[in-house]
N, C-alpha and C positions, 0 to 999 in steps of 0.2 A: 476627592469625591466625584468630580466630573469625569475623571478618568475611569473610575469604577463603573459609573453608569454607562459610559461609552462602551466598556467591555461587555456589560450586561446586554446592551442593545445589539451589539455585534453578534453576540452568541445566539441571539434569536432573530437574526437577519432573515427575512422571508425569501430572499433571493438565494440563500445558501442551499445546496443540494442536501436532501435528507430532512427537510423541514416538515412540520406536520401538514403543510399544504399538500405535499406529495402523497402522503398516506391517505388524507381525506379524499383526494381525487381518485386514488387507486381503489379505495373502498367503494366510492360511488360508482365507478365504472364496473367493478367486479360484481357488486350487488345488482346493478342493472342487468348485466349479462346473465348472472346466475338466476335471478328471480324470473326473468323472461324464459330461460330454458326450462326451469323447474315447472312453471305453470304450463308451458307447452307439453311437457312430459305428462303432467297430471291429466290434461285433457285428452291426449292421444293414447295413453296407456290402455284404457278399456277398449278403444276402437281398434288399435293395432296389436291385438293380443298375439298375432303370429310373430311379432318382433319382440315385444316386451314381456311375453310369457311363453316364449318359444321353448324354453327348457322344460317347463312344467307340462306342456302339451306333448312333447316328443321324447323326453327322457323318463324311463320307467321309474327310476329311484326318486324322482321329484314329484311323483303323483301323490305321495303322502303329505306333502306340504299343504298348509291351509290355503284355501282359495281366497285371494285378496278381494276386498269389496271394490266395486266399480265406481264408487263415489270419488269425488275430486281429491279429498285428503283422507278418506277412511282407510286407505291401504297403509298409511304410515304407522298407526298404533298396531295394526295386525302384523306388519313386518317386524316391528320392535319386539313383539312378544315371542317371536320364534326363538327357541332356546338353542344353546350350543349343541345339545344332543341332537336336535333336528338338523342343524347344520352339518354335523358329523355324519349323520345317517343319510342325508339327501345329497350332499355335495362332496363328501369325502374328506380325507385327512388334510390334503393340501389347502382346501378352502378354510378348514378350521385353523390351520397354522397361520394362514395369511391374515385372517381376522383377529387371531390372538395377538399378533404383532401390533395391530392398531390398539388393542386394549392395553397392552403393556406400555405403548407410547403415551396413551392418555394418562395412565397412572404416573409415569415419570414426569410428564410435563405439568401435571397438576401439582406435584410436590415442588418442582423447580419454580413454577409461576407463583406459588404461595410465598416462598422465600424471596423471590424477586420483588414482589410487591410490598412485603412487610419489612424486609431488611435491606436488600441490595439497593432498591430505588431510593428509600429515604437517606441512606448513607451517601449515595452519589449526589443526591440533591443538596446535601449539606456541604459537599466538596465539589462544586462544578468545575468543569474544565475551562481553561482559558483558550480563547480563539483569537488568532491574529490573522486578519485577512482570510478568514474562512479556513485556516489550517490549524491543526492541533499543535499546541506548543509543547516542547519537551519538558519545560519546567512548569507543568500544570499544577504541581503541588507546592508552589512557592508560598512564602509567608503572606503575600498579597492575596492569594486565593483563600488561605485559611482565615485571614483577617476579614475578607469580604463575606465569607460564609458566616462568620460569627456576627458581623454587623447586621447581616440580613435577619439574624435572629434577635437583634436588639441587645446583644451582650457586649457593649462597647467597653465595659469596665474590665472584661477578662482578656482583652487583646494583649495587654502588656504582660500578662502572666502566662500566656500560652507557651509551653516548652517548645523548643525548636524541633525536638524529636517527635512531637505530636503531629507534625505536619503530615506525615505519611502513615500514621498508625492505622488509618482506615484500610490500608492495603492488606492488613492481615485478613480482611474479609475475603479477598481473592483466594488466599491459601486455604482458609477454613472451608469455603464452599466448594473448592476444587476437590478436596477430600470427601466432603459430604455427598456431593452429586455423583462422584465416582462410586462411592459405597452404595448409594441408592440404585444406580444403574446395574452394578454387579449383583446386588441382592435380587433385583427383579429378573435378571438373566438366569440366575441359578434357580430361583423359585419357579419361574415359568417353564424353564427347561425340565425340571423335575416333574412338573405337572404334565408337560408335553410327552415326556418319556412314558409316564404311567398310562396315559391315554393311548399313545401310539402302540405300546406293547400289547395293551388289551385289545385294541382295534385290529391290528394286523395279526395278533395271535389267534383271533377267532375266525380268521378267513381261511378258506381252503381253495382258493382259486388256482388255476393252472399256473399262473404267474408266481404265486407264493411257493409252489412246489417244483419250480424249474430252475436249473442251474445253467448259467452261460459258461460253457467250458471252452477256453481259448488255448492257443499254443499246443494243439494236438499234433503229436509227431506223425510222420507219414505211415508208420507201421500200425497205427491205431485208427486210421481214417476210414472207418466203416461203422455202421450202426451196431452190428453185432459185437465188434471188439470194444467199442466204447461202453456198451451195456455191461459186458463181462468185466471190464476194468473197474467200473464204478461199483458194481455189486461185490467184487472181491474186496473192496475196502471195508465192507461190513457195516455200512451206515444205513442201509435200507435197500429196497427193491426199486428197480427202474421200470417205469410204466411205458415210456416212449423216448426215443432219441431222434432228433432232427439234425442231421449233419448237413451243414450248409455247403452248397456246391456252386460252381461257376455257371450261374443262371443268366448271365448277361444277355445272351442271344434270345432266350425265352422272354425275359422282361422287356427287351426292346421290341420284340414282335407283339407283345400284348399292348404296348404303347401305340404301335403302329395300327393295331386293330381298333383301339379306341378312337384314334384320329379318323380312320376310315368310317367307323360307325357313325360318328358325329356328322361327317360330311354327307353320308347317305341319308341320315335323318333330316338334315337341312334340305337336301334335294327333294325328299318326299314332302316336306312341309311346304316348299315352294310350289310343288306340282299339285298337291291336293287343295291348296288355297288356305290362306291364313285369315281367320275372322278376327275382328276386334273383340278383345275380352271385355265383357260387361263388368263395370266396376261401380261400386257405391262408396259412400263415405266410410262404411265399415270395413272395406277391403283395401283402402288406399294406405300406403302404396305397397305394403308388404304382402298381405294375405290376398292372393289372387286365385280365382277359380281356374281350374284346368282349362287351357285354351281349347275351344271346341273346333272340330273340323267337319268338313262336309261328309255327308253319308254317301258311301260308295256302294257299288253293286256287290252282291254276294255277302252282304252284312249278316244275313241269316245263318251263314255257315260259321257260327261262333265257336263250335267245338274244335276247330282246327287252329291251334295257336299261331302257327306261321302265317296262315291266311290273314288273320287280323293284324298281326304285328308288321308283316312285311308288305302288306297291301297287294297281295297277288291272289289269283284265283286258284282253285284246286289243281289246275294243270300247270301252274308255275308261271303263267303269263302275267305281265303287269296289268293292273287294273287301269281303266281310263277315268280321268277326272270328269265329274259331271258337268263341268263348265267349259269343256273343250279347251282346256289350257294347253299351251305348248310345253312339251317336256323340257326340263332344264338341261342346259348344256354345260360342259366344262372343258377346259383346254388342258391337254396333257403334252408334256415335252419328252422327247426321246432323242436317241442318236448321240454322237460325240459332243460332249460339253452341253447336252440338252439344247442344241441349237434348232432342232426341228420340232414342230408342234402340229397338233391337229385338234379339231373340236369334235367331241363325242357326246353321246347321251350320258348325262351325269348319273342317272339312276342305274342304268345297265352297267356302266363302268365301275361304280363303287360296289354294286352287288357282286359283280364278278371278282373284284379285288378282295372284298370281304370273304367270299367263299375260299379264295386261295389262301388268305391269311389264316382262316380257321383251320384249313387242312394242314398248314405248316405248324400251327400251334399244337395240333393233335400229334403230329409226328415228333415235335420237340419234347412233348411230355412223355413220350416213350423212350427218349434217349437217356443214356447214362452219362451224367455230367461229372467233370473232374471235382473231387472233394476239396474243401478248404480246411484250414486249421481251426474252424469254429463250429460248435455244435450246441444245441439246446437239449438238455437232459431233464426230463420230467420224472420226479421221484414219486413214490407212493404216499408220502406224507410231508407236511411242512417241516417237521423236526428233522427228517433226513436231509432235506434241502439246506436247512440252516447249519447243520453239522458240516456239510460239504463246503459251503461258502466261507465258513469261519475257520477252516483248517487248511494246512498245506498238503496238497495231494501228491506232489512229486518232488524229489530232491534236486532235480535239474532246474536251473534258473529259466524263467520265461517259458515254462513248459507245463501244460495241464493246469492252468490257472482257473480256479472256480470263482465265479462272481455272481452277484444277483442278476436275475434276468428281467428284462422289460416285459411288458404285456405283449401278447401276440400282435395286437393292433398297433402297438407303438414301434415295432421293429421296422427299421429302414432296410428292407431286404437288399436293395442294390448295393448297400455298404457292407453287407455281410461277406461278400466275396472280394472285398478289397484287401490287399496284402497289408501287413503291419508297416512295411516300408512306405507304401502309398499313403496310409493314414498319417504317418509321422511327417512326411513331406508336406502334405496338406496342412497339417496343424502348424508347423513352423512357418510355412509360407503365409498363412493367414495372420499369424502372430506378427510377422514382420510387416505385413500390410497394415495392420492396426497401429503399429508404431508410426508408420508414415502418415496414417490418418490423424494420429494424435497431433503431429506437427501441423497438418492441414487445418484441423479444427482450431488450433491456436491462432493461425493466420486469419481464419474467419472471424474469430472472436475479437480481434484487435479493433476493427471499426465499431463493433457493438459496444465493447468496453469503453472506447473513446467517447461514445455518446453520453456516458455517465459524467464526463469531466468537461466543463465548459472551456477550461484552459486548453485542453487537447483539441476541442473543436475550433478554438480561435486560431490555432496554428495552421489549420487546413482551410477553414472557412471563417475568416475574421468577421465578415459582414453578418453571417448567420449568428455568430457568438454575440455580436452587438444587439441583434434583434432579440435574442434570448435574454440578454441582460435587461432589456426594456420591457419585456412581457413575462412576468413570473409564471403565469399559467402555462404558456407555451413552453417555457423552459422546463417546467415540471413534467409536461408530457414527453419532451425530448429526452430529458435526463433520467427519467424514472420509468414512465409507462412504456415508451418505445423499446428500450433494452429489455425490459421484463417480458414484453410480448414476443420479441424476436428470440430470446433465449427459450421461452416456452415452446415456440414452434420448432426450434432446433431440437429440443428434447423429445418432441413428438416424432420427428422425421428420422432422426439418426437410428433409433432402435430397429427400424425396418431394415436398414442396411446391415446392422450387426446380426439380425436374424438371418438374413441371406448368407452372410459369411459363416455363421455357425452351421447352417445346413450344408455348406460346402466342405466342412472339415472331415466328413466321412464317419461320423459317429453312428453307432449301431442303433440307437433308440431316440425317439422324439423327446423322451424325458431328459436324456443327456444333452440334447440340443437346447432344451429350455433352460437348464442350469447354466449352460455355456452362454446363452443370451443374457441371463441375469448377471453373470460375471463381467461380460464385455460392456454391457450398458452401464453397470455401476462404475466401472473404470472410467468410462467417458464422462458420466455425470460428476463423479468425484474429482477426477484430475482436471479435465478440461473446463468444466463449469465452475467448480468450487475453488480448486487450488490456483489454476492459471487465471481464471477470471478475477479472483481476489487480488492478484498482483496487478493485472492489467487495469482493473476498474478504477484505481485511484492514481495511476502513474501518468502524469501529463508529460513527463520526460522518461518514458518507460525504459528505453535502452540505456540511457545514462544512469538511471537509478539502479538498474540491474547490474550494470558494470561496476558501479561504486559498491554495491552490496557484495559482489564477488571479490573485490579487492579488500574490503573490510567486512569480515564475516559478522562483526558485532552489529552491523547495520541491517542484517537480514531480519533479526527479531523485531527491530524498530519498524522496518518496512511492512512486515506482515501484520504487526500489531496495529499500526496506523491504518492499513488497508481494511482490516476487519472492522475497526471501529467506524470508519467512514462508509463502509458498505452495509452497515446494519439496516439502514432504511431500505436499501435496494432489496436485500434478502427478505425483509418483512413484507415488502410490497409483492415480491415474487410469490411468497407463500400465500398471501391474501388472494392473489389472482388465481392460483391453483385451487385453493379451497373454496372460495366464494364464487369465483367466476367460471372455472373450467370443470369442476366436479359435476355441476348440473348438466353440462353438455355431455359429459361422459355417461351420465344416467340416461340422457336423451338418446345416446348412441348416434350422435350427430354424424359421425363418419359413415355408418351404415345407411342412415337415412339419406344423406346427401349423395352417396354413391349408387343408391338403388335405381334412380332414373336412368343413369348411364348403363348399369347392368340390364335394366329392363329393356332399354332400346336395343341392346346387343343380343337379347334373348330371342331365339327363333323357334327352337324345338321344344317339345314337352320336357325333355331332359334339362334344358336350360332353365325352364320355369321351375322345375322341381328343385334345382340347386339354389334358386333365389330365396327359398323359404327355410333353409337350414339354419339352426341356431348359430349365432356368432360364437367364435372361439375365444375363450379367455386365456390369455398367455401371461403368466406371471413375469416373464422376462421383459414385458413392456411396462408394467406398472410398479413392480417391487423396487427396482433400483432407485427411481426418483423418490419413492416414499422413504427409503432408508436414508437417502441424502438429506431430505428435509429434517429427519430426526437428528442427523449428525449436525446440521446447521443450528438447530435449536440447542443442542448440547454445547456446541462451541461457544455460542453467544450467551450462555446461561448466567455468567457472572459479570459480563461486560456492562458498561453504561447503557441505559435504555434497553436492557435485555428483555424486559417485560413485553415489549412490542413483538419481538420475534417469538417469544414463548406463547403469548396469547394467540398470535396468528397460527402457530404450529398446533396448539391445542384445538382450535377451531378446525384446522385442516384434518386432523386425525379423527375428530368426532364426526364430521361430515363424510369423510372418506370411508369410515367403517360402515356407515349406513348405506352409502351408494354401492360399495362393493358387496355388501351383504345381499342387496336386492339382485345385483347382476349375477352373482355366483349361484343364487338359489333359483331365480326365475328366468333370467334373460339369456345368459351365456353359459356355454358348456366347456368344461376343461376335460379333454379327452384322454390325457395321459393317466397311467396307473398311479393312484394316490398313495404316496409313501411318507410325506412330510419332510423330505430331505431338505427343503428350503429353510427350515428353522436354523440349522447350524450355519448356513450361509448368512442369514440375518444377524445372528449373534456375533459371528466373526467380524462383520463389517461395523457393528455397533462398537466393538472393542477398538477398531481402527479409529472410529470417531472419538472415543474416549482418549486415545493417545493424542490425537490432534487437539482436543480440548485442553489437555494438560500442557502441551507445548504452547498453545495460545495463552494460557494463564501465566506460564513462566515468562513468555515474551512481554505480556502486559506489565508484569512486575518489574522486569528488567528495564522496560521503557520508562517507567516512572521512578527509576533509581533504586528500587528495592531489590538489589542484587542478591542479598543473603536469602531473602524470602523466595526469590525465584529458584535458588538452589534447593530449597526445601521441597520443591515439586519433584525433584529427581527420584526420591524414594517412592513417591506415588506412581511415577512413570514405570519404574522397575517392578513395582508390585502389580501393576496392570499387565505388564508383559508376562510376568510369572503366572498370574491368574489365567491369562489366555492359554498358556501352555498346559496348565493343570486342567482347565476346562476341556481342551481338546482331547487330552488323554482319558479323561473321566467320562465325559458325556457323548463324545462323537460315536463310539462303538454302539451305544444303545440307541442312537438315532439313525444308525445304518442297518443294524441287524435286529433280529427278533430273538429274545432270550428263550432258551429251551423251556425254562420254567413257565413262561407266559403261555407257551403252546400247550403244555400239559394242563394248565389251569383252564384254558379255553375248551379243551376236550372234555373236561369233567362237568361243565355247566353250560347251559344254553342262555344264560343271562349275561348282559354286559352292564357294568356299573355305570349309572348315568354320569355325565360330565357335570361337575359342580359349576353352577352358573351364579355368579355373585349378583348379576343384574336381574335375573329372572328366577327367583326361588319359589317356584310354584309346584304343585303336586304333579303336574304333567311330567316333570323331569324324572319322576320315580317309576314311570311306566316301563314296561318291557321293551327291549330294543326292537323286537319284531313288529311292534305297533308303529314304528317310525319308518319301516322299510317294507319291501315286498317279501313277505314270508320270512322275515328275519335276515335277509341278505343285505350285505353292505352294497354301496354303490358300485364298487369294483366287481363284486360277485355277480351282481345283476347284469353288468355290462359284459362280463367275460364268460357267461354261461355258454357252454357248447363250443368254445374256441379251443384251438390247439395250435402248436407251433408248426407252421408249414407255409411256405411261400405261396401267396394267393395266386400267383401265375400258374401254379401247378394244378390247382383245383377249382379256381373261380369259374362259374358257368359262363359260357360264351353267349352273352346277352343278344337278344334280337333287337330290332329297331323299334323305337317308340314313335307312333304316329298319333295324331290328334283326332280320334273319333271315339265315340262311346264304346263301340264294340271292341276296339283295340285296347282301350283302357281297362275294360272289364277282363279281357283275356290276359292282359299284361299283369294284372294283379294276381290272377290264378297262376300264371307262370312264375311270378316272383315268389308266391307262397310255396310252390313246389320246389323251386330252386333253394329257398331258405331251408326247407326240410333236409335237402341233400347236402347243403353247404356247411361244412364244419366251422366256417368263419362266422356264421350267423347273419341275420338280416342287415345289421348295421354296416358290415364290411364288404358286402357284395358289390 
């Protein structure tokens, strides 16, 4: 009896990692951080509308959204009542897909948490694990464990009649719930995908943007590399008429000259700002720190001559001579270098030098725009209808391999024009080089995670810092902070910083569009979070003798399942605390846009010219590549732990994470941040593919747990489930992927016959507003993409962009600058947003 009580007390040793003390401390810290950030946001939201309502103020499609109350918490129910129809109309299909994933995760976690609390937890409580010196025993289902469980229930008389085979009968629960949870996940995937396809086909089928009517034609042979021949070739196919052809050419020299002009223009603006004098911008609590009035400048002579645009913008009089500053300032100087190896230098007047240089660059650009550049094998072909475009991209146009390949086109504003004249060989070299570099980075991240994972294990700390380990043993709270909170925080910071590196690498791969870059960022960041954080960290996190254990596992493959199963069980508390920190602690900081607010003073200090100030108030960009991978990983973690002991901790934390996250991202996508890529919903297939990877890992984990507990036969019964999941993934890809990539011709015909769009079914908001006409949610019935792309066409902006004049800070200049911008917008086929 004493031995049994000793085991019970050891199992609840407060010094053992993963105790409730760790979770309580994590919840306390996360709630303190989250509540502080949330209350700060509620106070600042009505004051800093230029930041927290930037999208509604500057994006046309968001103007139909309801105005949120300026009260402290009144905006919460107003945001909650916004329907899926309004999300789709105001933020686009990508935002709808992103938020739909959160809703699907909430449904799945609600089901799994219910069974975890009502079945899985009671069964595990009846059959507790044995702990010996804080480690899990292989023989956790011995008769002693069964007898102790029965004695704890007062059933002493039944101990002698308990069959020996009953000792592990509860392990059937693992197999049953592995099948049940897999079925629930696949059912939700299929049902949500069907709904997504219906909405996507209806949404995109009703659009008639230039993007939806344009083909990206690659692999053009030399004999067809002219606009006339490409148009003739496509029309001979009999799929429709061609409206316009944009054959990409070797515009490198022109693009480089445009970049040089912008650099010169900024330097000239800075010189004029210094010369005319910079006054302190008057600020109030209502304009700190984001919404700033235009910086005023001193009034200069000749201001009455407002009808001459160059006079106001360039700060010169009618005869072309530079104006004098009213304060008798010294004209700014700059140092130029010349001669061999730029060893010689001289100081010249900055304004005269940059004005002269700008004039020469402008003349060179005008000459380059008249030049005939060498064509490339890529062209954008705009058809007369969406149906003609879809027939082209879904067909094989030429019998030769890698020749005349038709694909979906990005939006004109999404095209990365410097990459359009890269050769196929150049792009392949870039892609393979970056892939190899990512493999090297994978090893590097593993090395970085070794000390972080070592902090989870006091035994590992004792081998390096024995005195520190002794201190941790004597102070439970400090030990909890070091073993749980510190690794959680470090891993969270790493998951925030690494995506920026992968975003840079994706932009260097030479992809044609920003949409392709974003999908690449999602893929790379998910690989990092899943492999380095989940797989590698799981092995490192519980290995006090990491290399020895890995070596033994490689020698005896039967130990691999044991090592992984033990690691997952012991890291359950760490992952629960990680999800708690992300959901309760860091989501409110994301709502607060802490990064933008903290970086604003730095950007504000560096801002000198009116152009710099104008760039400070642009809406922040929402990139799914930064947020989606971690969200998918947390869903996978919840799935993997769904049947393990104490799984309710992870599932409850995950449910809270997705409920808070759906609310935070809904606000940001609708009001605060702008996603500038053409909205197609392609991310849904990527989400589902990675969920299936998580299901496979979940099934492997379940089989490993059964094998670890000696139920080998039952672990073998997981194999059919594993094979069925792989088969389902294959069928899912063949069945649903084409409909998530292309637009069905039938959907296009239906859209042409009606001007109504069926409202999205909203299970949470079944009000009458969902039945209103689609055009009441948008500007004149246009989708967010139609509103953004009105008047655009496929052409390199370096060919047609107006050569802007200098911005200077005086009222006359600002007034004439607006007149000039309006005139340029009328002549510019790119529209106001892209000038």
